[in-house]
C-alpha positions in Angstrom: -6.1 -179.0 129.2 -5.6 -175.5 131.0 -8.7 -173.4 131.4 -8.7 -169.8 129.9 -8.9 -167.1 132.2 -10.4 -163.3 130.6 -9.6 -160.9 133.0 -9.7 -157.4 133.1 -6.6 -156.5 134.7 -5.5 -153.2 134.1 -8.8 -151.5 133.7 -10.8 -149.5 136.0 -14.1 -150.6 134.7 -14.4 -154.1 133.6 -18.3 -153.9 132.5 -16.5 -152.3 129.5 -15.8 -156.0 128.8 -18.6 -157.8 129.5 -20.2 -158.5 125.9 -16.7 -159.4 124.4 -15.8 -161.6 127.3 -19.4 -163.1 126.8 -18.5 -163.5 123.2 -15.2 -165.7 124.0 -16.6 -167.6 126.6 -18.8 -168.4 123.9 -16.4 -169.7 121.5 -14.1 -171.3 123.7 -17.1 -173.3 125.2 -18.0 -174.5 121.7 -14.6 -176.2 121.3 -14.3 -177.4 124.7 -12.0 -175.2 126.5 -13.4 -174.1 130.0 -13.5 -170.3 130.6 -13.4 -168.0 133.8 -13.7 -164.1 133.6 -11.9 -162.6 136.4 -10.2 -159.5 137.5 -7.0 -160.7 138.2 -3.7 -163.1 136.7 -4.5 -167.0 137.5 -1.1 -168.8 137.6 -2.4 -172.2 136.6 -4.2 -171.1 133.5 -3.8 -169.2 130.1 -4.7 -165.5 131.0 -5.9 -163.4 128.4 -5.9 -159.6 128.8 -7.9 -157.2 127.0 -5.6 -153.9 125.3 -6.3 -149.8 126.3 -4.9 -150.2 129.7 -5.8 -147.5 131.9 -2.8 -145.2 132.9 -3.5 -145.1 136.9 -3.4 -149.2 136.8 0.2 -148.8 134.6 2.2 -149.7 137.7 0.4 -152.6 139.4 -0.2 -154.3 135.9 3.8 -154.0 135.0 4.6 -155.7 138.2 2.1 -158.5 137.8 3.0 -158.7 134.0 6.4 -159.9 135.1 5.1 -162.9 136.7 7.1 -166.0 135.1 4.7 -168.8 136.3 1.5 -168.2 134.0 1.0 -167.9 130.5 -0.4 -164.2 129.3 -2.1 -163.3 126.0 -2.8 -159.7 124.7 -6.4 -159.6 123.0 -6.1 -156.9 120.4 -9.3 -155.7 118.9 -8.5 -152.3 117.0 -7.3 -151.7 114.0 -3.6 -151.5 113.8 -2.1 -148.4 111.5 1.8 -148.6 110.5 4.4 -149.4 108.4 6.8 -152.4 108.2 9.8 -150.5 107.4 9.0 -147.7 110.9 9.5 -148.6 114.6 6.6 -150.0 116.2 6.6 -147.2 118.8 5.1 -144.6 116.1 2.1 -146.9 115.2 -1.6 -146.2 116.2 -4.7 -147.5 116.8 -7.8 -146.8 114.4 -7.2 -144.0 112.1 -9.0 -144.7 109.1 -7.6 -141.8 107.1 -4.1 -143.2 107.2 -5.4 -147.0 106.9 -7.1 -145.7 103.3 -3.5 -144.8 102.7 -2.3 -147.9 104.0 -4.9 -150.2 101.8 -3.4 -148.1 98.8 0.3 -148.5 99.4 1.1 -144.9 100.1 3.4 -143.7 102.6 2.5 -142.6 106.0 5.5 -142.3 107.3 5.4 -138.6 108.1 1.5 -138.7 109.7 3.0 -141.3 112.1 5.3 -139.2 113.2 3.3 -136.4 113.2 0.8 -138.3 115.6 3.7 -139.5 117.9 5.0 -136.1 118.8 1.8 -134.5 118.9 0.8 -137.1 121.5 4.0 -136.8 123.7 3.3 -133.2 123.6 -0.3 -133.5 124.8 1.3 -135.5 127.6 3.7 -133.3 128.9 1.1 -130.7 129.0 -0.9 -133.2 131.3 1.7 -133.8 133.3 2.4 -130.1 133.7 -1.3 -129.1 134.5 -1.7 -131.9 137.1 1.3 -130.7 138.8 0.8 -127.4 139.2 -2.6 -128.1 140.3 -1.4 -130.4 143.2 1.4 -128.7 144.2 0.8 -124.9 143.4 -2.5 -124.2 143.7 -2.6 -120.6 144.1 -0.5 -119.8 141.0 -3.1 -122.4 139.2 -5.9 -120.3 140.6 -4.7 -116.9 139.8 -3.6 -118.3 136.0 -7.0 -120.8 135.7 -8.4 -119.1 132.0 -4.5 -120.0 130.7 -4.6 -123.7 132.1 -8.4 -124.0 130.9 -7.1 -123.4 127.7 -3.9 -125.7 127.8 -6.6 -128.3 128.9 -8.7 -127.9 126.1 -5.7 -128.3 123.7 -4.4 -131.3 125.3 -7.1 -133.7 125.8 -6.8 -136.9 125.3 -7.6 -139.9 126.2 -11.3 -140.7 127.5 -12.1 -137.0 126.9 -13.1 -137.2 123.0 -16.3 -138.7 121.3 -16.2 -140.5 118.2 -18.8 -137.8 116.7 -15.6 -135.5 116.6 -15.2 -136.4 112.4 -14.3 -133.2 111.2 -10.5 -133.5 109.7 -9.2 -131.5 112.3 -10.9 -133.2 115.1 -9.9 -136.4 113.7 -6.2 -135.7 113.7 -6.0 -133.4 116.7 -8.2 -135.2 119.2 -9.4 -138.5 117.8 -5.4 -139.3 116.8 -3.7 -138.8 119.9 -7.1 -140.2 121.6 -6.1 -143.7 119.8 -2.3 -143.3 120.1 -2.6 -143.1 123.8 -5.0 -146.4 123.8 -2.1 -148.1 121.6 0.6 -146.7 123.8 -0.5 -147.8 126.7 -1.0 -151.6 125.3 2.1 -152.1 123.6 4.3 -150.9 125.6 3.6 -154.1 127.7 4.1 -156.0 124.4 7.4 -157.6 125.4 5.7 -159.3 128.8 3.4 -161.3 127.0 3.7 -164.6 125.4 1.2 -164.4 122.5 -1.3 -162.2 120.7 -5.1 -163.1 120.0 -6.4 -160.8 117.4 -10.2 -161.0 116.9 -12.1 -159.1 114.3 -9.6 -157.0 112.2 -6.2 -157.4 110.9 -4.3 -155.3 109.1 -0.3 -155.5 109.8 -0.4 -157.1 112.8 0.6 -161.1 111.7 3.5 -159.2 109.6 4.6 -157.2 112.3 3.9 -159.5 115.6 4.2 -163.3 114.1 8.0 -163.0 114.0 8.1 -161.9 117.6 5.8 -163.8 119.6 2.9 -166.7 118.7 0.2 -165.1 117.1 -3.2 -166.1 116.1 -6.2 -164.1 114.0 -9.8 -165.1 115.1 -12.2 -163.6 112.5 -15.4 -162.5 114.4 -17.3 -165.8 114.5 -20.7 -167.4 114.9 -21.7 -169.3 118.0 -25.0 -170.9 119.4 -24.7 -169.5 122.4 -23.9 -165.7 121.6 -26.5 -165.8 119.2 -29.1 -166.7 121.2 -28.6 -163.0 123.0 -29.4 -161.4 119.3 -32.5 -163.4 118.6 -35.6 -161.4 117.8 -38.9 -162.7 116.6 -41.7 -160.5 114.3 -43.6 -161.3 111.4 -43.3 -159.8 107.7 -46.6 -157.9 108.0 -45.4 -155.9 111.5 -42.3 -154.7 109.6 -42.9 -150.4 109.6 -39.6 -149.4 107.8 -37.8 -150.1 104.5 -34.6 -149.8 106.1 -33.0 -149.0 109.7 -29.9 -147.4 110.7 -29.0 -147.3 114.5 -25.8 -145.9 115.5 -24.0 -142.4 116.4 -25.8 -139.7 114.2 -22.5 -137.8 112.7 -23.2 -135.2 110.5 -21.8 -137.2 107.6 -24.5 -139.9 108.5 -27.3 -137.6 109.0 -26.5 -135.6 105.7 -26.4 -138.9 104.0 -29.5 -140.2 105.7 -31.7 -137.2 104.7 -30.0 -137.3 100.9 -31.4 -140.8 100.7 -34.9 -140.4 101.9 -35.1 -137.7 99.3 -33.4 -139.9 96.5 -35.3 -143.2 96.9 -38.7 -142.1 98.9 -38.6 -145.2 101.1 -39.5 -145.6 104.5 -36.0 -145.1 106.2 -36.0 -144.8 109.8 -32.5 -143.7 112.0 -32.2 -143.5 115.6 -29.2 -142.3 117.6 -27.0 -144.9 119.8 -29.4 -147.1 121.5 -27.8 -148.7 124.5 -30.8 -150.5 125.6 -30.2 -153.7 124.1 -33.7 -155.2 124.0 -35.3 -151.9 122.7 -32.7 -151.9 120.0 -34.1 -155.7 119.2 -37.3 -154.1 119.1 -36.4 -151.4 116.8 -34.7 -153.7 114.2 -37.5 -156.5 113.9 -39.6 -153.2 112.6 -37.5 -153.2 109.4 -37.5 -155.4 105.9 -33.4 -154.7 105.9 -30.5 -152.6 107.7 -28.4 -149.9 107.0 -24.6 -149.8 107.6 -22.9 -146.2 107.1 -19.7 -144.9 107.4 -19.2 -142.8 110.0 -17.1 -140.2 108.1 -16.0 -139.6 104.7 -12.4 -141.3 105.0 -13.9 -144.3 107.3 -12.5 -147.4 105.7 -13.6 -150.6 108.3 -17.3 -151.9 108.5 -18.8 -152.5 111.8 -18.4 -156.1 112.5 -21.1 -156.1 115.3 -23.6 -154.1 113.1 -23.0 -157.1 110.6 -23.3 -159.5 113.3 -26.6 -158.5 114.3 -27.9 -158.4 111.2 -26.8 -162.2 110.6 -28.1 -163.7 113.8 -31.3 -161.9 113.3 -31.8 -162.6 109.4 -32.1 -159.1 108.6 -30.4 -158.5 105.3 -27.8 -155.6 105.6 -26.7 -153.2 103.5 -23.2 -152.0 103.8 -22.0 -148.1 102.9 -18.5 -149.6 101.7 -15.7 -150.1 99.0 -14.1 -153.3 98.3 -11.0 -152.2 100.2 -12.8 -151.8 103.1 -11.8 -154.4 106.3 -12.7 -157.0 107.7 -12.8 -158.3 103.8 -13.7 -161.8 105.2 -17.2 -160.4 105.5 -17.8 -159.2 102.2 -19.3 -162.4 101.0 -21.9 -162.4 104.0 -23.5 -158.8 103.4 -24.4 -156.7 100.6 -22.5 -153.5 99.9 -22.7 -150.6 97.5 -20.7 -147.4 97.1 -21.9 -144.2 98.4 -22.6 -142.9 95.1 -24.8 -145.7 93.8 -26.3 -146.2 97.2 -29.9 -144.8 96.9 -30.2 -147.0 93.6 -29.4 -150.4 95.5 -31.6 -149.8 98.2 -34.8 -148.9 96.2 -33.6 -152.6 94.0 -33.4 -154.7 97.3 -36.8 -153.4 98.0 -38.2 -154.4 94.8 -36.5 -158.0 95.3 -37.1 -158.3 99.2 -38.4 -161.6 98.8 -35.1 -162.9 97.0 -32.5 -161.0 99.7 -34.6 -162.5 102.0 -33.9 -166.0 100.8 -30.3 -165.2 99.8 -29.3 -163.8 103.4 -30.3 -167.0 104.9 -28.2 -168.7 102.5 -25.2 -166.6 103.7 -25.7 -167.0 107.2 -25.4 -170.6 106.7 -22.2 -170.2 104.8 -21.2 -168.1 108.0 -21.6 -170.8 110.4 -19.3 -173.1 108.1 -16.8 -170.2 107.8 -17.0 -169.8 111.4 -16.6 -173.5 112.2 -13.0 -174.0 110.6 -11.9 -170.7 112.4 -12.7 -171.9 115.8 -11.0 -175.5 114.9 -8.0 -173.5 113.9 -8.2 -171.4 117.4 -8.4 -174.7 119.3 -5.5 -176.2 117.7 -3.5 -172.9 118.6 -4.7 -173.1 122.0 -3.6 -176.5 122.4 -0.2 -176.0 121.1 0.7 -172.9 123.4 
């Protein structure tokens, strides 16, 4: 059997893929497939490439992808947003506002076109600014305030933060940021032999399975990867009723403060904690975990946050509606609407022993669910 080669070719910082590479390696190990993690393609093996290629590596990547003597697969983890009857050039990634309209079967034709052409204009502005800076330095310096404003207007990839959650920022900054990531991935679509979609599926199967071998792998449990999340804590050591860790957007801060006032519970929250062990120590001190939307129009529940919860056996309550994706996780967590979130938190605290036991049963069901999908993945890989 051929080996899997997980490669960061086309990217400048392979460390960005360290965690996902580790996860994928554990999945393939459990189904008996040997895996390498490299920075290049391997002719004799099945190569998996991460989406979101960097523009400065585009020329090198294009040359490598045209090689006919190796199998190349695209890893897709981002949420694809588009319409079946629209050319895929107008699609984008991770636009929750538009995804919500997709779920409700509403047309997003005009929004997708607007974002596409806004991105095109920004690309031309970026090219013009860089060209003037490089070739006409005196003019660039003389009119620096104008060029500075143009740069602010055209800021796109790698220059935005996920805390920009106002509607204006979402459409004029984040929307083109994710459009840029989408474009730099799917412009190379024809050079891939198959697509491996991991975590969440929207319209990928309908759009791409007709063109390429396609497999959707839900985020599954593996024994090796789960060890990375192991924590040990006695019940009596828990300081908090609920804990939230993540980007403290304006929406989340307002909601957290409101929940504290409504429930009078011990709710602990902290901004993104990069140190993995420190984050686990924080989680260990809580009876329950909270999963909150970044903004009012988010339609996606955090896969990594749920996975942390299941592995550590700390029950998690998600602020979510029945249409939120990925829907396969609904059966393994507890969900409540924003309106009733406070009441649900009080009910869960009052029935802590029940939820602790019930969540362990959910974990066992999740392991069974995972085993089925890992078996299907092996069949897919062997048939390539």
